[in-house]
N, C-alpha and C positions, 0 to 999 in steps of 0.2 A: 673335395675340400671346399669349404664355404667361405666366402669373403663378403664383407659388407660393401655397400655401394659407395664407400669412400674411395674405393678403387675405381679406375676408369675401365669402362667396357666399350667395345666397339660394336655399333649396331648400324646396319644398312636399312634405311627406310626407302622403299621403292614406291614412288608416287607422291606428289606434293600437292594434293588437294587438301581439303580441310582435315580429313582423317590423318593423313601423313604428317601434315604440319603440326597439328596439335599433339600427335603421338611423339614427334621429334622433341617438342618442348617438354613433354612429360619425362621422356627418357633423359634429356639433358639435365633437367632439374634434379634427377636422382643420381647424377654422376656419370652418366654414359656419354661417350662421344658419338655423335650421330652424323652420318653422311646421307643426305637426301639425294636420290636419283630421280629425275623427272623426264618424262617423254617430251613434254612441251617446253618451250623456252621459258615461259612465265610460270610461276607457281600459282596455286589457287584452284586448279581443277574446275569442278562445277561451280565453285564460288566465283570464279573468274569468267567461265564460259557457259554456265548453265542458268544463272540468274538473269532475268529479263534486262536488256540493255539500258532501259530508262530508269532502273532502280539505282540511281547514282549514289544516294546516301548510304544505302545498305552495302553496296559493293565497296565504297571507299572506306567504310567502317571496318570491313573485313580485311581489306588490303593493309590498313594501318596495323591491325593485329598481326598479320603475316610479316610485315616489315620488322616489327618488334621481335618476334621470335626468331626470324632469320638473322637478326643482328647478334644473337647469342654466339659467343666464340666457340661453344661446344658443338655448333651445328655448321656443317659444310653443305653447300648446295651445288649440284651439277645438273644443269638442264640441257635439253636438246640431245638426249641420248636415250636409248631403249634398253630394257632388260627383258630377257626372255630366251626362248630356245634358239631362235635365229635372229639375234639382236646384237647390239654393241657389246653387251655383257650378259653372261648367263648367271644363273644362281650359283653354279659351280665356280665361276670366276670370282664372285663375291666372297665365297668361302676361302678360296685360295688367296685372296687379298688380305685376309686376316679378320674379317667380320665374324663375330661370335654368334650373332643372331640376325635374321632378316625378317623385317616386318613388311608385308606386301599390302599396299594401300592404293593399288592402281585403279580402283573402281571396277566397273563392269564395262570392259572395252567393247564387248560384242553386243549385237542387237538381236532381239528375239523376232522371229518371223513365224507365221503360221503354216508355211509350206503350201499355200494356196496356188491353184492354177492362175497364171497371170501376174504373179509377183515380179516377173521380169519385164513387164511393160513399162514404157516411159511414162512417168507421172506417178510412180509408186515409190514412196520414200518411208524411211523410219524417222520418227519424231526427233530422236537425238541428233541425227545428222543435220536436220533443219535448225535445231537449237544451236548447234555448233556453228552453222553457217551464218545465222544472223548475229551471233555473238563474236564472229570474226576469229574463229579458231582455225589456223591452218591445219590440213589442206582443205577443210570443208569450206572455209571462207572463199576459196578460189573456184569451187565447183559450181556448175550450172544446174540449178534446180528449177525445172520448168513448171511453174505453178499455174494451173488453169483458173477458171472462173467459179467452178463448183467443186468443193473439196469434201470428201468423206474421210473423217478421222475416226479410227477404230480405237476405242478406249474412252473412259469417262473419269479420268483422274486429273491431277494438276498439270501434268505434262500436256494433256490434250488442251487444257485451258491456255497454257502458254502458246501452243501452236495456234489456237483460235485467236488469241490476242494479236499475234503477229499477222495472221491472215486477214483479220477484220479491221484492225487499226492501222497497219502499215502497208500490207499488200493491197488491201481493200478489194477482196474478191466479192463475188455476188452472193455466195452461200457457203456455209460450213455446216455439215451434218455430223454430229458426234454419234457413233454407233456403239451400242452396248448389248452384250449377250444377255445380261440380266435386266432387272427392272429399275424403276425410278427410286426405290428405297435403297439401292445399293451403289449409288454414285460414290466416287472416291475423292472428289475435289473439295477444296476448302473455300469458304465464303470470300476471303480477300482476293483470291485469284479470279473468282467469278465476277467481281465488281468491274473488271476491265471490259467485259463483253456482254453483261446481262442486259444492257440497254438495247442490244441487237437481237436478244432472244425473242423468238416468235411465241408470244404468250398463248395465243389461240391454238397454235399447233401443240404446245406443251399440254394444254388442258385436254386436247383431243387424244394425245398419247396416254395421259393419265387415265382417261376413261376407257381407252382400249385395253390398258393393262389392269384395270380395276379388278375384274373377276379373278385374274391369275394371282394378283397380289393378295387379295383377301383370302384366297384359298390356302395361302401359306402364312396367314396371320400378319400381313404387312398393312400398315396404315397409309392410305393414299393421301389423306390430308397432311399427315406429318411429312411425307416425302415431298409434297408440293411446297410446304413451308420451308423445308431445308433448301431446296433448289432455288427458291425465290428470296432467301434470306439476304442476299446481296443487293436487292433492289434499292434499299435506302442509301447505300453508298455507291450506287452506279455512276461510272464516269459518263459524261455526255458523249453520245455517239459521234464518230467522225466519218462514218461511212454508212451506206444504206445496206450493207451486207446483212443477210438473213442468217440467223443462228438457230439451229434446230437440234433436238435430242431425239434419237430414234432408238427406242428400247426393244428388248426381247428380239434381237436380231443378231444372228451368228454369221459372220462372214463365211461365204462358201467358195466363191471364186471372184476374180477380178475380170471384168468384161472389157474387151478392147477391140480396136479396129486399126489396121495399118500400124501396128506396134505401139499404139497409144491408148491409154485408159479411156473408156467411155462409161463405165459404171461399176458398181460393187454389188454383186449378187449376194443376198443374205438369205438364211433360212430362219423362218419365224420359230421362236422358242417359247416354252412355258417354264415355270418354276416348279421345282420339286424340293421338298424338305430334305435336308442332309444334316441331321443332328440339329444343332442350333443355328445352322446356316442354311443356305439354299444353293442349288446348282441349276444350271440351264439345261433343258432337254429339247432337242430338235423335234419339230412337228412334221417335217417332210414337206413343208410348204415354202416355196421360194419366191422371191421378188427381187427386183433390181432397183437400187438407188442410183439415180443419174449423177454421175461425177466424172470429171476429167482429171482429177488428182485424188490419190488415196494415200493417207498417212497412217502408219501404225504407231500408236502411242501405248504400247502394251508391255513395256519393261525391257530389261536388258539381260545380258548373260556375260559371264566372265570369258576371258581370252583362253581358248583351249590350247593355244600354242605358247603359253607363258612358261610352262615347265612344271606345273603342279597338277596333281590328280583332279579330274573334273567329273562330276556326275550331276545330271539334271540341271545343267546350265550354271553350276556353282562349284567352287573349289571344295574339295571334300574335307570336312572337319572331323576331329576326333570324337567318336561316340561316347567316350568316357574321359573328358579332358582332365589333365593333370593340374592345370592352372586356370580353373574357371574364374571368371569375373562376373559377379552378379548372376551366376547360373549360366552364363554364356561361354561358348567355346571359341577360342581364337587360334587354336592349334591345327595345323594341316595334317591330314591322315592319309597314309598310303594303304588302301584297303587290300591291294594285292599282296603287299608285304606283311600286312597285319600289324603295323605299328605307325606311330607318329613320325613325321619328319621333325626331328628334335629341335632344330634351330630355325624353323620357318613358321611364321605366324601370319594371320590375315586380319584385317580390320576395315571398317567402313563398308563400301559397296563390294569390296573384294570378299568380305565375310558374308554379307547378305545384300544382294543386288537390289537397287531401286528402292531402298528403305530410307525415307526422310531425305533432307538435304543438309544444310550446313550444321544446324544444331545437333542433329542425330549423328552426323559424320564426326563432328568434334568429340562428342561423348564416346562414340565407339572407338575412335582412334586413341583417345586417352586410355580407355579400358584395355585396348589391345597392347598399349605400351606397358600397362601394369602387368599383364600376363607375361610379356617379354622379360620384365624386371624380375618376376618370380623365377623364371628360368635362369636368368643371369646369376642369381644368387648362388647357384650350385656350381658355378664355373670359377676357375682361377683367373687372375688378371690376364689381359691380352699381352701378346708379345710386344715389347717396346718398339720393335721395328715394324709393327703392323701398319699397313697402308703405305709403306715406303714405295711400293710399286704402283700405287694408284695413279699418281700424277703422270708418270711416263706412259702408263697404259692408256689413259684418256687422251694424252697429247698425240698418241699414235693413231687415233681414230681419224678416218678421212673426212672429218667435218669439225667445225668449231664446237666446243663444249662451253656452256654458259655458266658463269660463276656469280656469286653475290655482287661482286663489284660491277659486273656487266649489267646486272639488273638495275642498278642505280643509274647507269648511263641510259638504259632503255626508258626508264621512267621519266628521266629528265627530257629526253628527246620527244616522247609522246606528250608531255605537259607543254613543251614549247610549241608543238603543232596545234594543240588544243587552244592555246592562247592566241596564236597567230590566226587561226581560223574562227575564233570566237565561239568555240564549242565547250560544253561542259566536260566532255571527255573525248579523247581521240585514241584510236587503236590502229597500229599498223596491222594489215590483214594478211601478210605473208611472212614466212620465216625469213626470206631473203631481205625484206625491208627491215625486220627487227634486227637481224644480224648486222646489216649495214649501219643502222642507227647506233649500234654498240661498237662499231669499228672492228667487227670480226669478219675475217675472210680466210678460208683455208685452215691449215693447221697452225698451232702455236704452242708455246710452252705454258704449262699451268703451274701455279705455285704449289709447292709440296704440301702434303697433308700428313700430319703426325699427331701423336697423342700429346696433349698438353702436359 
């Protein structure tokens, strides 16, 4: 039986980053009642905890948009709780509570590692953990990251530049070396991000690297001069340096193992590579020649993977999507697929980094979340209206959890408390860096009763 969207539908959106928030708005605008479940206390995800801390104007603009959509009466928000296999709520729990569809927008919670010898040494970190640390996301904000004076960062994308930005301008290390398996023509960063650190780039070393790579690049048809121009395009907008840190790019170097002594990093051993054509692209091939880059810290900026314990099928670091989607949006699939059973999970959809990890940031996530919502809406059109008693059990279920659950009203109190601290300390922005501090600022401790949730 088909109903138009003048009827109310019940949708759970798991994850309140940009994808989840804009998906919730799209769903609400089409007549659905949406409940947002968020692991963190604050909404925003990478828009709150992934954008560099000093980009105040950008972050405040996004927060304003998030406030507006959370103010919609068709959207409920519950933060500081987890959804997954061994979590506060499971996907089965959400179905039992009356949700007709579940849109998963939790991002890519896991981190990719290369499985190299020495990854367990002190001083080896994943870039995302450091980004969360300096952006004050609990519990990463409370962890001790021992950063040395010479840092090797694996990867040459925007995340590497964010890490370099922090290391060069805030930590003020002696040297940052960005290590790339492929060549200068295949860097993945954007000019605006390079402007923060290009004043510290060792230009003589870059030219030496380009000359070393020249015969390999030209053999696969790559233009050395064009690559150099792209890398240096940020020079006119370079920020004045605030440290003497040396920034280098080390190309055609595949990480082989992390060298250490007394449990601590002392270097990154790499294998020299060459480039071979692979269709219209290239791939790196090892040459069997090894060398060690001196470093006392190694950071992997090589992307992310989804949470294998969330409760959805996973393959190759991603949730499995339907090979022949029933509700494609712009040719893309948002439906989860159980390959073992040979069919889709009818009521579960993915969007944002849950659909494709490490792709874009806020703008891309916003668009993908909206499109994921459209796929959900296509599915909802084939369903009858929800039970009028749907969600009657949600409030008591959340109140029974052994921890406080954060609502929209709580977020208003937290924002006011942080603004008061910023004013008192003369800061442009202030963030509490622990869950306990945030909960205390909201007046939350232990268990409490939550307002009931029902269909309007």
